[in-house]
C-alpha positions as CSV (number, residue, x, y, z in Angstrom):
1,M,-5.2,-17.2,-36.8
2,R,-3.9,-14.1,-35.0
3,K,-7.3,-12.4,-35.4
4,V,-9.1,-15.5,-33.9
5,L,-6.8,-15.5,-30.9
6,T,-7.2,-11.8,-30.4
7,F,-11.0,-12.1,-30.6
8,A,-11.0,-15.1,-28.1
9,F,-8.8,-13.2,-25.7
10,A,-11.1,-10.1,-25.9
11,L,-14.1,-12.3,-25.4
12,I,-12.7,-14.0,-22.3
13,L,-11.5,-10.7,-20.8
14,G,-15.0,-9.2,-21.5
15,M,-16.7,-12.1,-19.8
16,G,-14.4,-11.7,-16.8
17,I,-15.3,-8.0,-16.5
18,A,-19.0,-8.7,-16.9
19,Q,-18.8,-11.3,-14.0
20,A,-16.9,-9.2,-11.5
21,Q,-18.4,-9.7,-8.0
22,D,-17.8,-6.2,-6.8
23,A,-21.2,-4.6,-7.6
24,Q,-22.3,-1.1,-6.9
25,G,-23.0,-0.5,-3.2
26,E,-20.7,-3.3,-1.9
27,S,-18.2,-2.3,0.9
28,A,-15.2,-3.7,2.5
29,V,-12.8,-2.9,5.4
30,G,-9.3,-4.1,5.5
31,A,-5.9,-4.4,7.1
32,K,-2.6,-4.2,5.4
33,L,1.0,-5.2,5.9
34,L,3.3,-2.8,4.1
35,Y,6.9,-2.1,3.1
36,G,8.0,1.4,2.1
37,S,10.9,1.7,-0.2
38,E,12.0,5.2,0.8
39,I,11.8,4.8,4.6
40,K,13.0,1.2,4.2
41,S,10.6,0.0,6.9
42,M,7.6,-2.2,7.4
43,G,4.2,-0.7,8.2
44,L,0.6,-1.3,8.9
45,G,-2.5,0.1,7.3
46,V,-6.3,0.1,7.4
47,D,-8.7,1.0,4.7
48,F,-12.4,1.2,3.7
49,Q,-13.6,0.4,0.1
50,Y,-16.9,1.3,-1.5
51,C,-17.9,0.1,-5.0
52,V,-19.3,3.4,-6.6
53,I,-20.4,1.7,-9.8
54,D,-19.9,-1.9,-11.0
55,H,-16.2,-2.6,-11.3
56,L,-15.1,0.9,-10.0
57,R,-14.4,1.2,-6.3
58,A,-13.1,4.1,-4.1
59,E,-10.7,3.4,-1.3
60,V,-9.7,5.6,1.6
61,G,-6.8,4.4,3.8
62,F,-4.4,5.3,6.5
63,N,-0.8,3.8,6.7
64,Y,1.8,4.0,9.4
65,F,5.4,2.9,8.8
66,F,7.5,1.9,11.8
67,E,10.3,4.4,12.7
68,H,13.6,3.8,10.9
69,N,16.7,5.9,11.1
70,H,14.9,8.4,13.3
71,T,12.2,8.9,10.7
72,K,8.4,8.5,11.2
73,W,6.2,8.2,8.2
74,M,2.4,8.2,7.9
75,D,0.1,8.7,4.9
76,V,-3.5,9.0,4.0
77,N,-4.7,7.9,0.6
78,L,-7.8,8.3,-1.6
79,N,-7.6,5.8,-4.5
80,A,-9.8,4.4,-7.2
81,H,-9.6,0.8,-8.4
82,Y,-11.0,-0.5,-11.7
83,L,-11.6,-4.3,-11.2
84,V,-11.0,-6.6,-14.1
85,G,-12.2,-10.2,-13.5
86,L,-9.9,-12.9,-14.8
87,W,-11.0,-16.3,-13.4
88,N,-14.3,-17.8,-12.1
89,H,-15.5,-14.8,-10.1
90,Q,-12.5,-15.1,-7.8
91,L,-9.4,-13.5,-9.3
92,F,-9.2,-9.8,-10.2
93,I,-6.5,-7.4,-11.3
94,Y,-6.9,-3.6,-11.0
95,P,-5.0,-0.5,-11.8
96,L,-5.2,2.2,-9.2
97,A,-4.8,6.0,-9.2
98,G,-5.4,8.5,-6.5
99,L,-4.3,11.2,-4.1
100,N,-1.9,11.0,-1.2
101,Y,-1.2,13.1,1.9
102,T,2.2,12.2,3.4
103,M,3.4,13.3,6.9
104,T,7.1,12.7,7.8
105,K,9.0,13.6,10.9
106,V,12.8,13.2,11.3
107,K,14.3,13.4,14.8
108,Y,17.9,14.5,15.1
109,P,19.5,13.3,18.3
110,E,21.7,15.5,20.5
111,S,25.2,15.6,19.1
112,Y,28.5,17.5,19.2
113,E,30.2,19.3,16.4
114,I,33.7,20.7,16.3
115,R,33.4,24.4,15.7
116,T,35.7,27.4,15.7
117,I,34.8,29.5,18.8
118,E,35.9,33.0,19.8
119,T,36.2,33.3,23.5
120,P,35.3,36.5,25.4
121,S,39.0,37.4,25.6
122,G,39.3,37.3,21.8
123,E,41.1,34.0,21.5
124,I,40.0,31.7,18.7
125,T,39.9,28.0,19.5
126,E,38.3,24.9,18.1
127,G,36.1,22.8,20.4
128,P,33.1,20.7,20.7
129,V,29.7,22.4,20.7
130,L,26.6,20.7,21.8
131,I,23.8,20.6,19.2
132,P,20.5,20.0,21.0
133,S,18.1,17.4,19.7
134,H,15.6,18.8,17.2
135,S,13.2,17.5,14.5
136,D,11.9,18.5,11.1
137,E,8.4,17.8,9.9
138,D,7.2,17.8,6.3
139,N,3.7,17.4,5.0
140,H,3.1,16.8,1.2
141,I,0.3,16.3,-1.1
142,G,1.0,13.9,-4.0
143,M,-0.5,11.3,-6.3
144,N,-0.6,7.5,-6.4
145,V,-0.3,5.1,-9.3
146,G,-0.1,1.4,-9.1
147,A,-1.8,-2.0,-9.6
148,G,-2.9,-5.0,-7.6
149,V,-4.2,-8.5,-7.9
150,E,-7.1,-9.7,-5.6
151,Y,-8.3,-13.2,-4.9
152,K,-11.8,-13.8,-3.3
153,L,-11.3,-16.4,-0.6
154,N,-15.1,-16.7,-0.1
155,D,-18.2,-14.4,-0.1
156,R,-16.8,-12.4,2.9
157,F,-13.0,-12.3,2.6
158,S,-10.4,-11.5,0.0
159,A,-6.7,-11.2,-0.1
160,S,-4.7,-9.0,-2.4
161,L,-1.1,-8.0,-3.3
162,E,-0.6,-4.4,-4.4
163,Y,2.1,-2.0,-5.5
164,R,1.6,1.7,-5.4
165,H,4.1,4.4,-6.2
166,T,3.5,7.7,-4.4
167,I,4.8,10.8,-6.2
168,V,5.3,13.7,-3.9
169,R,7.6,16.7,-4.0
170,K,10.6,15.4,-2.0
171,V,9.8,11.9,-1.0
172,D,8.6,9.5,-3.7
173,Q,8.1,6.1,-2.3
174,G,7.1,2.7,-3.6
175,V,4.8,0.8,-1.3
176,F,4.3,-3.0,-1.5
177,G,1.3,-4.3,0.4
178,F,-0.5,-7.5,1.4
179,N,-4.1,-6.8,2.2
180,I,-7.0,-8.8,3.8
181,H,-10.5,-7.4,3.4
182,Y,-13.9,-8.3,4.9
183,H,-16.7,-7.6,2.5
184,F,-20.2,-6.6,3.6
């Protein structure tokens, strides 16, 4: 019985792959609503997808996360999706893998610190010292891994939910996204 169920599952899965609508040459543009786990902020993104061969598409995208705790975060991604059809030419799941370029900027506001100061006359006192505002910028190259589920609303539009984990040197981040795409 187990062999029959395994064979039936493999057959259904294979039929779903064979019937995937994203065929070679199809393209899509999309908009994303995002949440970044490291910056703890919402963001917006845009992307372009191109189906390189049947069931395999490339995606290039730009994401901007709203400033949170004096931190700005932007990233550019180049990902590959392998589409697996599950239901009636409308529902697909996909693993994703790719490259990431992350740009972060942290602004430190003007502040005061209590420091030990030696006056010109040789006295040592403690007092407030003004620390001017400054910022640090970091740019990192990393990789993405994740998965998504996509639903074809009609011939031109699809909606998807996606999770991608970006692995970079100092700032790993999980990104949850809701995407709308226009296919042409």
